[in-house]
Biopython code that builds the backbone (N, CA, C, O; Angstrom):
import numpy as np
from Bio.PDB.StructureBuilder import StructureBuilder

atoms = [
    (1, "MET", "N", (0.829, -1.179, 0.000)),
    (1, "MET", "CA", (0.000, 0.000, 0.000)),
    (1, "MET", "C", (0.877, 1.247, 0.000)),
    (1, "MET", "O", (1.530, 1.561, 0.995)),
    (2, "ALA", "N", (0.883, 1.931, -1.096)),
    (2, "ALA", "CA", (1.643, 3.165, -1.202)),
    (2, "ALA", "C", (0.699, 4.332, -0.940)),
    (2, "ALA", "O", (-0.258, 4.552, -1.682)),
    (3, "THR", "N", (0.982, 5.069, 0.119)),
    (3, "THR", "CA", (0.136, 6.221, 0.420)),
    (3, "THR", "C", (0.814, 7.474, -0.107)),
    (3, "THR", "O", (2.003, 7.693, 0.126)),
    (4, "SER", "N", (0.068, 8.277, -0.805)),
    (4, "SER", "CA", (0.619, 9.518, -1.328)),
    (4, "SER", "C", (0.510, 10.606, -0.261)),
    (4, "SER", "O", (-0.218, 10.457, 0.721)),
    (5, "SER", "N", (1.233, 11.685, -0.464)),
    (5, "SER", "CA", (1.194, 12.778, 0.505)),
    (5, "SER", "C", (-0.165, 13.462, 0.493)),
    (5, "SER", "O", (-0.610, 13.983, 1.515)),
    (6, "LYS", "N", (-0.820, 13.461, -0.651)),
    (6, "LYS", "CA", (-2.158, 14.034, -0.753)),
    (6, "LYS", "C", (-3.170, 12.884, -0.760)),
    (6, "LYS", "O", (-3.676, 12.499, -1.815)),
    (7, "ALA", "N", (-3.452, 12.350, 0.407)),
    (7, "ALA", "CA", (-4.394, 11.243, 0.512)),
    (7, "ALA", "C", (-5.797, 11.729, 0.175)),
    (7, "ALA", "O", (-6.180, 12.845, 0.528)),
    (8, "LYS", "N", (-6.540, 10.904, -0.492)),
    (8, "LYS", "CA", (-7.898, 11.265, -0.876)),
    (8, "LYS", "C", (-8.784, 11.215, 0.366)),
    (8, "LYS", "O", (-8.807, 10.223, 1.095)),
    (9, "LYS", "N", (-9.512, 12.311, 0.585)),
    (9, "LYS", "CA", (-10.370, 12.379, 1.764)),
    (9, "LYS", "C", (-11.703, 11.724, 1.466)),
    (9, "LYS", "O", (-12.237, 11.828, 0.362)),
    (10, "LYS", "N", (-12.223, 11.053, 2.465)),
    (10, "LYS", "CA", (-13.525, 10.410, 2.310)),
    (10, "LYS", "C", (-14.620, 11.456, 2.420)),
    (10, "LYS", "O", (-14.478, 12.438, 3.150)),
    (11, "THR", "N", (-15.695, 11.250, 1.706)),
    (11, "THR", "CA", (-16.813, 12.170, 1.817)),
    (11, "THR", "C", (-17.544, 11.899, 3.129)),
    (11, "THR", "O", (-17.688, 10.756, 3.565)),
    (12, "VAL", "N", (-17.989, 12.963, 3.726)),
    (12, "VAL", "CA", (-18.649, 12.877, 5.026)),
    (12, "VAL", "C", (-20.136, 12.659, 4.797)),
    (12, "VAL", "O", (-20.725, 13.249, 3.891)),
    (13, "ARG", "N", (-20.744, 11.809, 5.620)),
    (13, "ARG", "CA", (-22.159, 11.499, 5.448)),
    (13, "ARG", "C", (-23.067, 12.429, 6.233)),
    (13, "ARG", "O", (-24.112, 12.849, 5.735)),
    (14, "LEU", "N", (-22.675, 12.751, 7.449)),
    (14, "LEU", "CA", (-23.534, 13.575, 8.296)),
    (14, "LEU", "C", (-23.535, 15.027, 7.814)),
    (14, "LEU", "O", (-22.524, 15.541, 7.335)),
    (15, "ALA", "N", (-24.674, 15.662, 7.951)),
    (15, "ALA", "CA", (-24.808, 17.051, 7.511)),
    (15, "ALA", "C", (-23.872, 17.963, 8.296)),
    (15, "ALA", "O", (-23.284, 18.889, 7.736)),
    (16, "SER", "N", (-23.738, 17.701, 9.581)),
    (16, "SER", "CA", (-22.860, 18.538, 10.401)),
    (16, "SER", "C", (-21.404, 18.376, 9.967)),
    (16, "SER", "O", (-20.629, 19.330, 10.005)),
    (17, "GLY", "N", (-21.044, 17.175, 9.558)),
    (17, "GLY", "CA", (-19.690, 16.913, 9.073)),
    (17, "GLY", "C", (-19.426, 17.597, 7.749)),
    (17, "GLY", "O", (-18.336, 18.116, 7.510)),
    (18, "ARG", "N", (-20.444, 17.596, 6.880)),
    (18, "ARG", "CA", (-20.302, 18.283, 5.583)),
    (18, "ARG", "C", (-20.136, 19.785, 5.791)),
    (18, "ARG", "O", (-19.336, 20.433, 5.116)),
    (19, "LYS", "N", (-20.899, 20.327, 6.731)),
    (19, "LYS", "CA", (-20.783, 21.752, 7.035)),
    (19, "LYS", "C", (-19.396, 22.059, 7.593)),
    (19, "LYS", "O", (-18.772, 23.059, 7.238)),
    (20, "ARG", "N", (-18.935, 21.184, 8.467)),
    (20, "ARG", "CA", (-17.610, 21.368, 9.062)),
    (20, "ARG", "C", (-16.535, 21.355, 7.967)),
    (20, "ARG", "O", (-15.591, 22.143, 8.015)),
    (21, "ALA", "N", (-16.677, 20.474, 6.997)),
    (21, "ALA", "CA", (-15.720, 20.398, 5.898)),
    (21, "ALA", "C", (-15.739, 21.684, 5.071)),
    (21, "ALA", "O", (-14.689, 22.176, 4.658)),
    (22, "ARG", "N", (-16.933, 22.223, 4.832)),
    (22, "ARG", "CA", (-17.040, 23.490, 4.085)),
    (22, "ARG", "C", (-16.377, 24.624, 4.861)),
    (22, "ARG", "O", (-15.665, 25.449, 4.290)),
    (23, "GLN", "N", (-16.620, 24.651, 6.164)),
    (23, "GLN", "CA", (-16.026, 25.695, 6.992)),
    (23, "GLN", "C", (-14.507, 25.574, 7.038)),
    (23, "GLN", "O", (-13.795, 26.578, 7.034)),
    (24, "ASP", "N", (-14.019, 24.338, 7.081)),
    (24, "ASP", "CA", (-12.577, 24.115, 7.131)),
    (24, "ASP", "C", (-11.888, 24.664, 5.892)),
    (24, "ASP", "O", (-10.778, 25.190, 5.978)),
    (25, "VAL", "N", (-12.539, 24.544, 4.741)),
    (25, "VAL", "CA", (-11.961, 25.072, 3.502)),
    (25, "VAL", "C", (-11.811, 26.585, 3.608)),
    (25, "VAL", "O", (-10.775, 27.137, 3.237)),
    (26, "LYS", "N", (-12.851, 27.259, 4.118)),
    (26, "LYS", "CA", (-12.806, 28.711, 4.256)),
    (26, "LYS", "C", (-11.756, 29.132, 5.287)),
    (26, "LYS", "O", (-10.990, 30.068, 5.056)),
    (27, "LEU", "N", (-11.726, 28.433, 6.425)),
    (27, "LEU", "CA", (-10.769, 28.774, 7.470)),
    (27, "LEU", "C", (-9.340, 28.547, 7.004)),
    (27, "LEU", "O", (-8.448, 29.337, 7.311)),
    (28, "ASN", "N", (-9.123, 27.462, 6.258)),
    (28, "ASN", "CA", (-7.798, 27.158, 5.748)),
    (28, "ASN", "C", (-7.334, 28.261, 4.814)),
    (28, "ASN", "O", (-6.178, 28.680, 4.873)),
    (29, "ALA", "N", (-8.228, 28.738, 3.950)),
    (29, "ALA", "CA", (-7.878, 29.812, 3.012)),
    (29, "ALA", "C", (-7.553, 31.099, 3.769)),
    (29, "ALA", "O", (-6.598, 31.798, 3.430)),
    (30, "ALA", "N", (-8.339, 31.406, 4.781)),
    (30, "ALA", "CA", (-8.115, 32.627, 5.564)),
    (30, "ALA", "C", (-6.792, 32.550, 6.324)),
    (30, "ALA", "O", (-6.028, 33.515, 6.346)),
    (31, "ASN", "N", (-6.522, 31.408, 6.942)),
    (31, "ASN", "CA", (-5.277, 31.239, 7.696)),
    (31, "ASN", "C", (-4.065, 31.290, 6.777)),
    (31, "ASN", "O", (-3.034, 31.859, 7.135)),
    (32, "THR", "N", (-4.184, 30.696, 5.593)),
    (32, "THR", "CA", (-3.084, 30.708, 4.634)),
    (32, "THR", "C", (-2.779, 32.127, 4.192)),
    (32, "THR", "O", (-1.616, 32.509, 4.065)),
    (33, "SER", "N", (-3.822, 32.905, 3.960)),
    (33, "SER", "CA", (-3.648, 34.298, 3.557)),
    (33, "SER", "C", (-2.969, 35.109, 4.649)),
    (33, "SER", "O", (-2.047, 35.876, 4.371)),
    (34, "LEU", "N", (-3.417, 34.945, 5.885)),
    (34, "LEU", "CA", (-2.816, 35.674, 7.001)),
    (34, "LEU", "C", (-1.361, 35.274, 7.220)),
    (34, "LEU", "O", (-0.506, 36.119, 7.485)),
    (35, "ARG", "N", (-1.092, 33.974, 7.106)),
    (35, "ARG", "CA", (0.278, 33.478, 7.279)),
    (35, "ARG", "C", (1.194, 34.070, 6.200)),
    (35, "ARG", "O", (2.333, 34.447, 6.476)),
    (36, "SER", "N", (0.685, 34.145, 4.984)),
    (36, "SER", "CA", (1.454, 34.700, 3.876)),
    (36, "SER", "C", (1.737, 36.189, 4.111)),
    (36, "SER", "O", (2.853, 36.662, 3.897)),
    (37, "HIS", "N", (0.711, 36.914, 4.553)),
    (37, "HIS", "CA", (0.876, 38.342, 4.836)),
    (37, "HIS", "C", (1.894, 38.551, 5.954)),
    (37, "HIS", "O", (2.715, 39.466, 5.887)),
    (38, "PHE", "N", (1.839, 37.713, 6.971)),
    (38, "PHE", "CA", (2.775, 37.753, 8.097)),
    (38, "PHE", "C", (4.210, 37.596, 7.598)),
    (38, "PHE", "O", (5.092, 38.369, 7.972)),
    (39, "ARG", "N", (4.436, 36.597, 6.755)),
    (39, "ARG", "CA", (5.790, 36.341, 6.247)),
    (39, "ARG", "C", (6.283, 37.492, 5.385)),
    (39, "ARG", "O", (7.454, 37.864, 5.448)),
    (40, "THR", "N", (5.393, 38.054, 4.583)),
    (40, "THR", "CA", (5.759, 39.167, 3.714)),
    (40, "THR", "C", (6.179, 40.379, 4.542)),
    (40, "THR", "O", (7.172, 41.036, 4.231)),
    (41, "VAL", "N", (5.427, 40.668, 5.586)),
    (41, "VAL", "CA", (5.722, 41.816, 6.434)),
    (41, "VAL", "C", (7.077, 41.641, 7.115)),
    (41, "VAL", "O", (7.857, 42.589, 7.201)),
    (42, "VAL", "N", (7.355, 40.440, 7.594)),
    (42, "VAL", "CA", (8.626, 40.171, 8.261)),
    (42, "VAL", "C", (9.783, 40.323, 7.267)),
    (42, "VAL", "O", (10.821, 40.897, 7.596)),
    (43, "LYS", "N", (9.595, 39.807, 6.054)),
    (43, "LYS", "CA", (10.641, 39.930, 5.041)),
    (43, "LYS", "C", (10.893, 41.386, 4.671)),
    (43, "LYS", "O", (12.034, 41.775, 4.420)),
    (44, "ASN", "N", (9.832, 42.195, 4.635)),
    (44, "ASN", "CA", (9.998, 43.613, 4.312)),
    (44, "ASN", "C", (10.860, 44.317, 5.353)),
    (44, "ASN", "O", (11.696, 45.151, 5.007)),
    (45, "VAL", "N", (10.659, 43.986, 6.618)),
    (45, "VAL", "CA", (11.480, 44.585, 7.677)),
    (45, "VAL", "C", (12.931, 44.134, 7.515)),
    (45, "VAL", "O", (13.851, 44.946, 7.617)),
    (46, "GLN", "N", (13.135, 42.849, 7.264)),
    (46, "GLN", "CA", (14.495, 42.332, 7.127)),
    (46, "GLN", "C", (15.207, 42.938, 5.918)),
    (46, "GLN", "O", (16.403, 43.220, 5.977)),
    (47, "LYS", "N", (14.471, 43.138, 4.821)),
    (47, "LYS", "CA", (15.070, 43.766, 3.640)),
    (47, "LYS", "C", (15.469, 45.202, 3.917)),
    (47, "LYS", "O", (16.524, 45.653, 3.472)),
    (48, "ALA", "N", (14.627, 45.927, 4.652)),
    (48, "ALA", "CA", (14.936, 47.316, 4.991)),
    (48, "ALA", "C", (16.176, 47.388, 5.883)),
    (48, "ALA", "O", (16.991, 48.301, 5.747)),
    (49, "VAL", "N", (16.314, 46.425, 6.793)),
    (49, "VAL", "CA", (17.468, 46.404, 7.701)),
    (49, "VAL", "C", (18.740, 46.075, 6.919)),
    (49, "VAL", "O", (19.765, 46.736, 7.088)),
    (50, "THR", "N", (18.672, 45.056, 6.064)),
    (50, "THR", "CA", (19.870, 44.689, 5.303)),
    (50, "THR", "C", (20.234, 45.760, 4.282)),
    (50, "THR", "O", (21.402, 45.917, 3.924)),
    (51, "GLY", "N", (19.229, 46.492, 3.816)),
    (51, "GLY", "CA", (19.491, 47.583, 2.887)),
    (51, "GLY", "C", (20.086, 48.803, 3.564)),
    (51, "GLY", "O", (20.635, 49.679, 2.894)),
    (52, "GLY", "N", (19.986, 48.871, 4.874)),
    (52, "GLY", "CA", (20.560, 49.977, 5.623)),
    (52, "GLY", "C", (19.683, 51.223, 5.669)),
    (52, "GLY", "O", (20.141, 52.293, 6.068)),
    (53, "ASP", "N", (18.440, 51.088, 5.266)),
    (53, "ASP", "CA", (17.520, 52.235, 5.257)),
    (53, "ASP", "C", (16.850, 52.335, 6.623)),
    (53, "ASP", "O", (15.888, 51.622, 6.912)),
    (54, "LYS", "N", (17.373, 53.233, 7.459)),
    (54, "LYS", "CA", (16.911, 53.331, 8.845)),
    (54, "LYS", "C", (15.444, 53.745, 8.933)),
    (54, "LYS", "O", (14.669, 53.133, 9.668)),
    (55, "ALA", "N", (15.061, 54.782, 8.188)),
    (55, "ALA", "CA", (13.689, 55.296, 8.266)),
    (55, "ALA", "C", (12.688, 54.250, 7.791)),
    (55, "ALA", "O", (11.645, 54.051, 8.414)),
    (56, "LYS", "N", (13.006, 53.590, 6.695)),
    (56, "LYS", "CA", (12.102, 52.567, 6.157)),
    (56, "LYS", "C", (11.999, 51.383, 7.124)),
    (56, "LYS", "O", (10.922, 50.818, 7.314)),
    (57, "ALA", "N", (13.130, 51.016, 7.731)),
    (57, "ALA", "CA", (13.135, 49.897, 8.675)),
    (57, "ALA", "C", (12.235, 50.187, 9.868)),
    (57, "ALA", "O", (11.486, 49.316, 10.312)),
    (58, "VAL", "N", (12.306, 51.402, 10.385)),
    (58, "VAL", "CA", (11.490, 51.784, 11.546)),
    (58, "VAL", "C", (10.010, 51.773, 11.173)),
    (58, "VAL", "O", (9.179, 51.257, 11.920)),
    (59, "ASP", "N", (9.687, 52.346, 10.010)),
    (59, "ASP", "CA", (8.289, 52.391, 9.572)),
    (59, "ASP", "C", (7.715, 51.001, 9.338)),
    (59, "ASP", "O", (6.606, 50.698, 9.777)),
    (60, "THR", "N", (8.479, 50.152, 8.641)),
    (60, "THR", "CA", (7.977, 48.809, 8.349)),
    (60, "THR", "C", (7.873, 47.975, 9.618)),
    (60, "THR", "O", (6.993, 47.122, 9.732)),
    (61, "PHE", "N", (8.770, 48.218, 10.574)),
    (61, "PHE", "CA", (8.699, 47.478, 11.840)),
    (61, "PHE", "C", (7.458, 47.860, 12.624)),
    (61, "PHE", "O", (6.814, 47.003, 13.228)),
    (62, "LYS", "N", (7.114, 49.157, 12.619)),
    (62, "LYS", "CA", (5.906, 49.592, 13.317)),
    (62, "LYS", "C", (4.662, 48.940, 12.711)),
    (62, "LYS", "O", (3.759, 48.516, 13.431)),
    (63, "ALA", "N", (4.627, 48.868, 11.385)),
    (63, "ALA", "CA", (3.490, 48.234, 10.717)),
    (63, "ALA", "C", (3.484, 46.728, 10.969)),
    (63, "ALA", "O", (2.425, 46.114, 11.100)),
    (64, "ALA", "N", (4.674, 46.144, 11.034)),
    (64, "ALA", "CA", (4.791, 44.692, 11.221)),
    (64, "ALA", "C", (4.316, 44.250, 12.597)),
    (64, "ALA", "O", (3.772, 43.155, 12.745)),
    (65, "GLN", "N", (4.517, 45.088, 13.599)),
    (65, "GLN", "CA", (4.138, 44.717, 14.963)),
    (65, "GLN", "C", (2.651, 44.404, 15.073)),
    (65, "GLN", "O", (2.272, 43.417, 15.704)),
    (66, "SER", "N", (1.815, 45.224, 14.473)),
    (66, "SER", "CA", (0.373, 44.986, 14.575)),
    (66, "SER", "C", (-0.025, 43.725, 13.821)),
    (66, "SER", "O", (-0.898, 42.984, 14.272)),
    (67, "VAL", "N", (0.606, 43.474, 12.676)),
    (67, "VAL", "CA", (0.294, 42.262, 11.908)),
    (67, "VAL", "C", (0.712, 41.025, 12.701)),
    (67, "VAL", "O", (-0.037, 40.051, 12.780)),
    (68, "ILE", "N", (1.897, 41.066, 13.281)),
    (68, "ILE", "CA", (2.399, 39.929, 14.061)),
    (68, "ILE", "C", (1.485, 39.664, 15.252)),
    (68, "ILE", "O", (1.168, 38.512, 15.546)),
    (69, "ASP", "N", (1.057, 40.726, 15.941)),
    (69, "ASP", "CA", (0.171, 40.562, 17.098)),
    (69, "ASP", "C", (-1.187, 39.996, 16.690)),
    (69, "ASP", "O", (-1.737, 39.137, 17.379)),
    (70, "SER", "N", (-1.725, 40.476, 15.574)),
    (70, "SER", "CA", (-3.052, 39.997, 15.166)),
    (70, "SER", "C", (-2.997, 38.525, 14.765)),
    (70, "SER", "O", (-3.930, 37.771, 15.041)),
    (71, "VAL", "N", (-1.920, 38.121, 14.124)),
    (71, "VAL", "CA", (-1.783, 36.710, 13.736)),
    (71, "VAL", "C", (-1.651, 35.834, 14.986)),
    (71, "VAL", "O", (-2.190, 34.728, 15.036)),
    (72, "ALA", "N", (-0.936, 36.334, 15.983)),
    (72, "ALA", "CA", (-0.787, 35.574, 17.228)),
    (72, "ALA", "C", (-2.111, 35.507, 17.980)),
    (72, "ALA", "O", (-2.445, 34.472, 18.556)),
    (73, "ASP", "N", (-2.868, 36.608, 17.979)),
    (73, "ASP", "CA", (-4.155, 36.629, 18.672)),
    (73, "ASP", "C", (-5.147, 35.656, 18.045)),
    (73, "ASP", "O", (-5.984, 35.080, 18.741)),
    (74, "LYS", "N", (-5.051, 35.474, 16.739)),
    (74, "LYS", "CA", (-5.958, 34.556, 16.050)),
    (74, "LYS", "C", (-5.519, 33.105, 16.181)),
    (74, "LYS", "O", (-6.225, 32.203, 15.731)),
    (75, "GLY", "N", (-4.369, 32.872, 16.790)),
    (75, "GLY", "CA", (-3.934, 31.510, 17.059)),
    (75, "GLY", "C", (-3.223, 30.840, 15.902)),
    (75, "GLY", "O", (-3.019, 29.626, 15.928)),
    (76, "ILE", "N", (-2.842, 31.601, 14.888)),
    (76, "ILE", "CA", (-2.150, 31.002, 13.754)),
    (76, "ILE", "C", (-0.714, 30.677, 14.146)),
    (76, "ILE", "O", (-0.165, 29.656, 13.732)),
    (77, "PHE", "N", (-0.110, 31.554, 14.951)),
    (77, "PHE", "CA", (1.193, 31.292, 15.540)),
    (77, "PHE", "C", (1.063, 31.461, 17.040)),
    (77, "PHE", "O", (0.170, 32.159, 17.521)),
    (78, "HIS", "N", (1.947, 30.825, 17.769)),
    (78, "HIS", "CA", (1.933, 30.931, 19.223)),
    (78, "HIS", "C", (2.376, 32.331, 19.635)),
    (78, "HIS", "O", (3.182, 32.961, 18.949)),
    (79, "LYS", "N", (1.849, 32.810, 20.749)),
    (79, "LYS", "CA", (2.173, 34.156, 21.223)),
    (79, "LYS", "C", (3.667, 34.304, 21.511)),
    (79, "LYS", "O", (4.242, 35.369, 21.287)),
    (80, "ASN", "N", (4.292, 33.240, 22.004)),
    (80, "ASN", "CA", (5.722, 33.320, 22.300)),
    (80, "ASN", "C", (6.546, 33.446, 21.019)),
    (80, "ASN", "O", (7.571, 34.129, 20.999)),
    (81, "LYS", "N", (6.100, 32.792, 19.960)),
    (81, "LYS", "CA", (6.803, 32.914, 18.684)),
    (81, "LYS", "C", (6.708, 34.345, 18.178)),
    (81, "LYS", "O", (7.686, 34.901, 17.679)),
    (82, "ALA", "N", (5.534, 34.935, 18.308)),
    (82, "ALA", "CA", (5.338, 36.317, 17.872)),
    (82, "ALA", "C", (6.230, 37.259, 18.689)),
    (82, "ALA", "O", (6.868, 38.155, 18.135)),
    (83, "ALA", "N", (6.267, 37.052, 19.991)),
    (83, "ALA", "CA", (7.085, 37.895, 20.862)),
    (83, "ALA", "C", (8.566, 37.740, 20.530)),
    (83, "ALA", "O", (9.307, 38.722, 20.498)),
    (84, "ARG", "N", (8.987, 36.520, 20.287)),
    (84, "ARG", "CA", (10.385, 36.248, 19.947)),
    (84, "ARG", "C", (10.766, 36.934, 18.633)),
    (84, "ARG", "O", (11.839, 37.526, 18.517)),
    (85, "LEU", "N", (9.882, 36.845, 17.662)),
    (85, "LEU", "CA", (10.139, 37.449, 16.358)),
    (85, "LEU", "C", (10.197, 38.973, 16.459)),
    (85, "LEU", "O", (11.079, 39.608, 15.879)),
    (86, "LYS", "N", (9.243, 39.560, 17.206)),
    (86, "LYS", "CA", (9.245, 41.008, 17.383)),
    (86, "LYS", "C", (10.520, 41.465, 18.093)),
    (86, "LYS", "O", (11.090, 42.502, 17.753)),
    (87, "SER", "N", (10.955, 40.697, 19.064)),
    (87, "SER", "CA", (12.164, 41.042, 19.808)),
    (87, "SER", "C", (13.384, 41.023, 18.894)),
    (87, "SER", "O", (14.219, 41.926, 18.950)),
    (88, "ARG", "N", (13.488, 40.007, 18.063)),
    (88, "ARG", "CA", (14.635, 39.891, 17.158)),
    (88, "ARG", "C", (14.626, 40.997, 16.111)),
    (88, "ARG", "O", (15.666, 41.580, 15.805)),
    (89, "LEU", "N", (13.449, 41.282, 15.564)),
    (89, "LEU", "CA", (13.351, 42.353, 14.575)),
    (89, "LEU", "C", (13.683, 43.707, 15.213)),
    (89, "LEU", "O", (14.381, 44.531, 14.623)),
    (90, "SER", "N", (13.172, 43.918, 16.422)),
    (90, "SER", "CA", (13.433, 45.162, 17.138)),
    (90, "SER", "C", (14.927, 45.345, 17.381)),
    (90, "SER", "O", (15.451, 46.450, 17.236)),
    (91, "ALA", "N", (15.610, 44.270, 17.749)),
    (91, "ALA", "CA", (17.043, 44.342, 17.997)),
    (91, "ALA", "C", (17.797, 44.719, 16.728)),
    (91, "ALA", "O", (18.756, 45.490, 16.771)),
    (92, "LYS", "N", (17.352, 44.163, 15.585)),
    (92, "LYS", "CA", (18.011, 44.485, 14.315)),
    (92, "LYS", "C", (17.790, 45.943, 13.932)),
    (92, "LYS", "O", (18.703, 46.609, 13.445)),
    (93, "VAL", "N", (16.574, 46.434, 14.155)),
    (93, "VAL", "CA", (16.258, 47.825, 13.826)),
    (93, "VAL", "C", (17.047, 48.768, 14.733)),
    (93, "VAL", "O", (17.565, 49.786, 14.274)),
    (94, "LYS", "N", (17.137, 48.427, 16.020)),
    (94, "LYS", "CA", (17.890, 49.269, 16.955)),
    (94, "LYS", "C", (19.373, 49.272, 16.625)),
    (94, "LYS", "O", (20.026, 50.312, 16.709)),
    (95, "ALA", "N", (19.916, 48.106, 16.247)),
    (95, "ALA", "CA", (21.335, 48.031, 15.881)),
    (95, "ALA", "C", (21.616, 48.891, 14.652)),
    (95, "ALA", "O", (22.667, 49.525, 14.550)),
    (96, "LEU", "N", (20.667, 48.903, 13.726)),
    (96, "LEU", "CA", (20.800, 49.734, 12.516)),
    (96, "LEU", "C", (20.767, 51.218, 12.888)),
    (96, "LEU", "O", (21.511, 52.022, 12.327)),
    (97, "ALA", "N", (19.908, 51.569, 13.828)),
    (97, "ALA", "CA", (19.785, 52.963, 14.255)),
    (97, "ALA", "C", (21.058, 53.425, 14.978)),
    (97, "ALA", "O", (21.495, 54.565, 14.815)),
    (98, "LEU", "N", (21.645, 52.526, 15.779)),
    (98, "LEU", "CA", (22.869, 52.878, 16.515)),
    (98, "LEU", "C", (24.061, 52.965, 15.586)),
    (98, "LEU", "O", (24.957, 53.781, 15.800)),
    (99, "ALA", "N", (24.081, 52.134, 14.560)),
    (99, "ALA", "CA", (25.213, 52.122, 13.628)),
    (99, "ALA", "C", (25.239, 53.382, 12.776)),
    (99, "ALA", "O", (26.302, 53.844, 12.364)),
    (100, "ALA", "N", (24.058, 53.930, 12.517)),
    (100, "ALA", "CA", (24.009, 55.118, 11.635)),
    (100, "ALA", "C", (24.396, 56.389, 12.336)),
    (100, "ALA", "O", (24.399, 57.456, 11.722)),
]
sb = StructureBuilder()
sb.init_structure("model")
sb.init_model(0)
sb.init_chain("A")
sb.init_seg("    ")
for serial, (resi, resn, name, xyz) in enumerate(atoms, 1):
    if name == "N":
        sb.init_residue(resn, " ", resi, " ")
    sb.init_atom(name, np.array(xyz, "f"), 0.0, 1.0, " ", f" {name:<3s}", serial, name[0])
structure = sb.get_structure()
């Protein structure tokens, strides 16, 4: 029996199960979108820091903080991961500000 990574899901018989499956599709799409936005925001801050643009780094970090917090509040990432990431980004932005 060779199982593929994309195993075929069985159809659900109960109405509540079918509804749950429909909801899961919507939730999965929403979570994927938020996760993607989260990663993009973090990359933008890192690019600004590596580029040496102090003003842009500070602005993007301020915008990134709210996105990171909202993703953590929705349970997509753990709160400690969000805090750790914000701390690391903040340290990079501060180091850039001190170097300039």
